[in-house]
PAZAPA-4460 file (N, C-alpha, C; in steps of 0.05 Angstrom, whole numbers, plus 32768, in hexadecimal, padded with zeros to 4 digits):
% residues 87
    n_x    n_y    n_z   ca_x   ca_y   ca_z    c_x    c_y    c_z   seq   type   mol
   7D7A   7FF4   80FD   7D8B   7FE3   80F5   7DA1   7FE9   80DB     1      M     A
   7DB8   7FEA   80DC   7DCC   7FED   80C6   7DD1   7FD6   80BC     2      I     A
   7DCD   7FD1   80A3   7DD5   7FBB   8090   7DF5   7FC2   8087     3      K     A
   7E04   7FAA   808A   7E1E   7FAC   8083   7E1D   7FA7   8066     4      Y     A
   7E2A   7FB7   8054   7E2D   7FB5   8038   7E4A   7FAE   8034     5      D     A
   7E53   7F96   802F   7E74   7F91   8030   7E7D   7F98   8017     6      S     A
   7E6E   7F95   8000   7E7D   7FA4   7FE7   7E7C   7FC1   7FE8     7      D     A
   7E6C   7FD0   7FF4   7E6D   7FED   7FF2   7E8A   7FF1   8007     8      R     A
   7E86   7FE6   801A   7E98   7FEE   8032   7EB4   7FE8   802A     9      N     A
   7EB7   7FCF   8018   7ED0   7FC8   8011   7EE0   7FDE   7FFC    10      T     A
   7ECE   7FE4   7FEB   7ED3   7FFC   7FD6   7EDC   8017   7FE5    11      K     A
   7EC8   801B   7FFA   7ED2   8031   8008   7EEB   8035   8015    12      L     A
   7EF0   8018   8024   7F09   8018   8031   7F20   8019   801F    13      E     A
   7F21   8010   8008   7F35   800F   7FF1   7F3A   802F   7FE9    14      R     A
   7F23   803A   7FE5   7F27   805D   7FDF   7F32   806B   7FF5    15      E     A
   7F2C   8064   8012   7F38   8071   8023   7F54   806E   8029    16      L     A
   7F5B   8056   8023   7F76   804C   8028   7F86   804E   8011    17      N     A
   7F7E   805B   7FF9   7F8F   805E   7FE5   7FA7   8070   7FE7    18      K     A
   7FBD   8067   7FE7   7FDA   8075   7FEC   7FEB   8077   7FCF    19      V     A
   7FFA   8088   7FCE   800C   808B   7FB7   8028   8088   7FC1    20      T     A
   8033   806E   7FB9   804F   8068   7FC9   8060   8073   7FB2    21      L     A
   807A   807C   7FC0   808E   8088   7FAD   80A1   8071   7FA0    22      P     A
   809B   8055   7FA2   80A8   8046   7F8F   8092   8031   7F85    23      I     A
   8097   8023   7F70   8083   8011   7F68   808E   7FF4   7F71    24      N     A
   80A8   7FF3   7F75   80B3   7FD4   7F77   80CA   7FD9   7F8F    25      E     A
   80CF   7FC2   7F9C   80E4   7FC3   7FAD   80FB   7FC1   7F9F    26      C     A
   8116   7FD5   7FA9   812B   7FD6   7F9F   8138   7FBD   7FA4    27      P     A
   813A   7FAD   7FB3   8148   7F92   7FBA   8140   7F7E   7FB0    28      H     A
   8122   7F79   7FA9   8119   7F64   7FA1   8102   7F63   7F88    29      C     A
   80FB   7F7C   7F85   80E6   7F80   7F6E   80C7   7F7C   7F7B    30      G     A
   80C1   7F77   7F94   80A7   7F6F   7F9A   8095   7F8A   7F9A    31      C     A
   807E   7F8B   7F8A   8070   7FA8   7F8C   8057   7FAA   7FA2    32      A     A
   805E   7F9B   7FBC   804C   7F9D   7FD3   805D   7FA7   7FEA    33      I     A
   8052   7FB6   7FF8   805F   7FC1   800E   8050   7FC4   8027    34      F     A
   8057   7FC5   803D   804B   7FC9   8058   8053   7FDC   806B    35      Y     A
   8042   7FE8   807A   804F   7FFC   8093   8044   7FEE   80AD    36      R     A
   8052   7FE7   80BC   804A   7FDC   80D5   8047   7FF2   80EA    37      K     A
   8026   7FF2   80F3   801B   8001   8109   8015   7FFA   8121    38      D     A
   8012   8006   8133   800D   7FF7   814E   7FF3   8003   8159    39      Y     A
   7FDF   7FF3   8162   7FCE   7FFC   8170   7FC7   7FF3   818C    40      M     A
   7FB5   8004   8199   7FAD   7FFB   81B5   7F91   800A   81BA    41      S     A
   7F83   7FFD   81CC   7F6C   8001   81D8   7F51   7FEE   81D6    42      G     A
   7F3A   7FF3   81D1   7F28   7FE0   81D1   7F15   7FE5   81BA    43      S     A
   7F09   7FCD   81AF   7EF5   7FD5   819E   7EDE   7FC3   81A0    44      S     A
   7EC6   7FC6   8193   7EB1   7FB5   8194   7EAC   7FAB   817E    45      W     A
   7EA5   7F92   817C   7E9E   7F82   8163   7E7E   7F77   816B    46      Y     A
   7E6A   7F7C   815B   7E4D   7F79   815B   7E47   7F62   8148    47      Y     A
   7E36   7F4F   8151   7E2E   7F35   8143   7E11   7F30   814C    48      A     A
   7E02   7F23   8137   7DE6   7F1A   813C   7DDE   7F04   812A    49      S     A
   7DD3   7EED   8136   7DC5   7EDB   8124   7DB2   7EDF   8116    50      N     A
   7DA2   7EF9   811A   7D8D   7EFC   8109   7D8F   7F12   80F5    51      T     A
   7DA2   7F25   80FA   7DA2   7F3C   80EB   7DC4   7F43   80E3    52      I     A
   7DC4   7F50   80CC   7DDF   7F5A   80C3   7DE6   7F73   80D6    53      D     A
   7DFE   7F75   80DF   7E08   7F89   80F0   7E1D   7F95   80E6    54      V     A
   7E22   7FB0   80E6   7E3A   7FBE   80DE   7E50   7FC3   80F5    55      E     A
   7E68   7FBE   80E6   7E7D   7FBB   80FC   7E8F   7FD3   80F3    56      N     A
   7E8C   7FE1   80E0   7E9E   7FF8   80D9   7EAC   8007   80E8    57      G     A
   7EA3   800E   80FD   7EAC   801F   8114   7EBC   800E   812A    58      S     A
   7EC0   7FF5   8123   7ECE   7FE5   813D   7EE8   7FEB   8142    59      M     A
   7EF6   7FFF   8131   7F11   8004   813A   7F12   8021   8142    60      Y     A
   7F00   802C   8143   7EFD   804A   8145   7F09   8052   8164    61      D     A
   7F07   8041   8175   7F14   8044   8196   7F2E   8040   8196    62      G     A
   7F3C   8037   817D   7F57   802B   8182   7F6C   8047   8181    63      L     A
   7F83   8046   8190   7F98   805D   8189   7FAB   804E   8176    64      K     A
   7FB1   805A   8163   7FC4   8055   814B   7FDE   8067   814E    65      T     A
   7FF4   8056   814E   800F   805F   8147   801A   8052   812D    66      T     A
   801B   8063   811B   8024   8061   8104   803F   8058   8103    67      Y     A
   804B   8047   80F2   806B   8040   80ED   8071   8053   80DC    68      G     A
   808C   8059   80DE   809D   806A   80CF   80A4   8061   80B7    69      K     A
   80AA   8046   80B4   80B5   8039   809A   80A2   8025   8092    70      W     A
   80A8   8025   8076   8097   8011   8061   80A8   8002   805C    71      W     A
   80A1   7FE6   8058   80B2   7FCD   8056   80A8   7FBE   8040    72      H     A
   80B9   7FB0   8032   80B6   7F9C   801F   80A6   7F87   8026    73      C     A
   8093   7F7C   801D   8082   7F65   8021   8092   7F4A   801F    74      D     A
   80A2   7F4B   8009   80B3   7F2F   8005   80CC   7F30   8016    75      D     A
   80DC   7F46   8016   80F7   7F45   8022   80F8   7F52   803E    76      C     A
   80E0   7F5F   8046   80DE   7F70   805B   80F4   7F82   8060    77      H     A
   8102   7F8B   8052   8112   7FA3   8051   8103   7FBA   8053    78      K     A
   810F   7FCF   8062   8104   7FEC   8066   8106   7FF6   8046    79      R     A
   80F2   8003   8037   80F7   8008   801E   80F3   8030   801C    80      V     A
   80E0   8035   802E   80DE   8053   8029   80CF   805C   8048    81      F     A
   80D0   8076   8051   80C7   807E   8067   80A9   808A   8063    82      E     A
   8095   8087   8075   807C   808B   8074   8078   80AD   806D    83      D     A
   8089   80BD   8071   8086   80D9   8067   8088   80DD   8047    84      E     A
   8093   80C4   8038   8096   80C8   801E   807B   80BE   8010    85      D     A
   8068   80B5   801F   804C   80AC   8015   8038   80C3   8012    86      V     A
   802B   80C4   7FFC   8019   80D8   7FF8   7FFE   80CB   7FF9    87      E     A
***
């Protein structure tokens, strides 16, 4: 049995998803949050139990992901930089 440790996994996910963006705020509206629209296809498995905690950390491993080319502002939704500019 693998027990799901949500605090540890959340911290790990933040570390794995850490990126350096080329700008700190949108040049159009000043928002500091950006998103990239990705596309996924395939199948995944979600496990559940009434009696034990189960781990679902690999539920997206079977998905094929096509990453978007552009990053957009979260407020005005304008394109602000390309994915190739992200480190």
